[in-house]
C-alpha positions as CSV (number, residue, x, y, z in Angstrom):
1,M,0.0,0.0,0.0
2,T,1.7,3.2,-1.2
3,E,-0.6,5.7,0.6
4,L,-3.6,5.7,2.8
5,H,-6.1,8.5,2.5
6,A,-7.1,10.2,5.7
7,I,-10.3,9.1,7.4
8,S,-12.6,12.0,8.1
9,P,-12.3,13.1,11.7
10,G,-16.1,13.5,11.8
11,I,-16.6,9.8,10.9
12,V,-14.1,8.7,13.6
13,T,-15.8,10.9,16.2
14,V,-19.2,9.6,15.4
15,L,-18.1,6.0,15.6
16,A,-16.2,6.5,18.8
17,L,-19.3,8.2,20.4
18,W,-21.5,5.4,19.2
19,V,-19.3,2.7,20.7
20,L,-19.1,4.6,24.0
21,W,-22.9,4.9,24.0
22,L,-23.3,1.2,23.5
23,L,-20.7,0.4,26.2
24,L,-22.1,2.8,28.8
25,D,-25.8,2.3,28.3
26,P,-26.4,-1.4,27.6
27,A,-30.1,-1.1,28.3
28,L,-30.5,0.8,25.0
29,R,-28.6,-1.8,23.1
30,P,-30.8,-4.1,20.9
31,G,-31.3,-7.5,22.6
32,N,-29.9,-9.6,19.8
33,L,-26.8,-7.5,19.2
34,S,-23.8,-9.5,20.6
35,W,-20.2,-8.3,21.0
36,T,-19.2,-10.4,17.9
37,H,-21.8,-8.7,15.8
38,L,-20.7,-5.3,17.1
39,I,-17.0,-6.0,16.3
40,L,-17.8,-7.3,12.9
41,W,-20.0,-4.3,12.2
42,L,-17.1,-2.0,13.1
43,L,-14.4,-3.9,11.3
44,T,-16.2,-4.6,8.0
45,P,-16.4,-1.0,6.8
46,L,-12.8,-0.4,8.1
47,G,-11.6,-3.4,6.1
48,M,-13.5,-2.3,3.0
49,Y,-11.9,1.2,3.4
50,L,-8.4,-0.2,3.7
51,G,-9.0,-2.5,0.7
52,L,-10.3,0.2,-1.5
53,A,-7.6,2.7,-0.4
54,S,-4.9,0.3,-1.3
55,H,-6.1,0.4,-5.0
56,S,-5.8,4.1,-5.4
57,Y,-3.0,5.4,-7.5
58,P,-1.3,8.8,-7.2
59,P,-2.1,11.2,-10.1
60,D,0.3,11.4,-13.0
61,P,2.6,14.4,-12.9
62,P,1.7,17.1,-15.3
63,A,3.6,16.9,-18.6
64,S,6.4,19.4,-18.9
65,P,6.1,22.0,-21.6
66,V,9.9,22.1,-22.1
67,G,10.9,21.1,-25.6
68,K,7.3,21.6,-26.9
69,E,6.2,24.1,-29.5
70,G,3.7,26.8,-29.0
71,T,2.3,30.0,-30.5
72,I,2.6,33.6,-29.5
73,A,-0.8,34.6,-28.2
74,Q,0.0,38.1,-26.8
75,L,3.0,40.4,-27.2
76,S,2.9,42.7,-24.2
77,P,3.3,41.1,-21.8
78,L,4.5,38.1,-23.7
79,E,2.2,35.1,-23.5
80,V,2.4,31.8,-25.4
81,E,-0.1,29.0,-25.9
82,V,1.3,25.5,-25.2
83,F,-0.8,22.4,-24.6
84,G,-4.0,24.6,-25.1
85,S,-3.0,26.7,-22.1
86,F,-1.7,30.2,-22.0
87,W,1.6,30.7,-20.2
88,P,3.5,33.9,-19.3
89,A,6.8,33.9,-21.2
90,R,10.0,35.7,-21.9
91,C,12.2,35.4,-25.0
92,R,15.6,33.9,-24.5
93,H,17.3,36.2,-27.0
94,A,16.3,39.8,-28.0
95,E,14.3,38.8,-31.0
96,D,11.4,40.4,-32.9
97,L,8.4,38.3,-32.3
98,R,5.1,38.5,-34.1
99,L,1.6,37.5,-33.0
100,G,0.9,33.9,-34.0
101,Q,4.5,33.1,-34.6
102,R,5.7,29.5,-33.6
103,V,8.2,29.2,-30.7
104,R,9.9,26.4,-28.9
105,V,9.9,26.2,-25.0
106,V,13.6,25.9,-23.9
107,E,13.2,26.3,-20.2
108,R,10.6,26.7,-17.4
109,Q,11.2,29.1,-14.5
110,G,8.3,28.7,-12.1
111,L,5.2,29.5,-14.2
112,T,7.1,31.5,-16.8
113,L,8.3,29.8,-19.9
114,V,11.5,30.8,-21.7
115,V,11.0,30.5,-25.4
116,E,13.0,31.0,-28.6
117,R,11.8,31.6,-32.2
118,L,11.6,28.6,-34.5
119,S,13.9,28.9,-37.4
C-alpha cells in the first residue's frame, strides 16, 4: 500500500461516540446484538476502506512544456499558448516576435516559460 487516504475526523468521532454509548448504556442496546456482531459491524467498513484505499493510484505528474512548440498569443506582456493553455513567457534572445509566430519552449522558470523563435 503506497498511501492511505485520511479518514474523516467526523466519521471517527461519530463511531467513537456510538461505541461509547453502547458500552455505557447497555439497556438501550438491541437485545440480539452480541459483541461479535458489534465488532464485525465496526471492522467490516474499516476493512473495506483499507482494501479500496490500497487500490488508489497517485495522479500522473503534469507533462512538462519544455521542448514543446507553442504559438505567441500576446506580445505585451509576452504570452504563449502551449498544450492549449496560456503561459506567461519571456524570450531567450532579444528577437522580434510576431503574434501567431511559432516558438519552442527551452526552459521553465516557475510558471514563466523561456522561449525561442523557431527557425
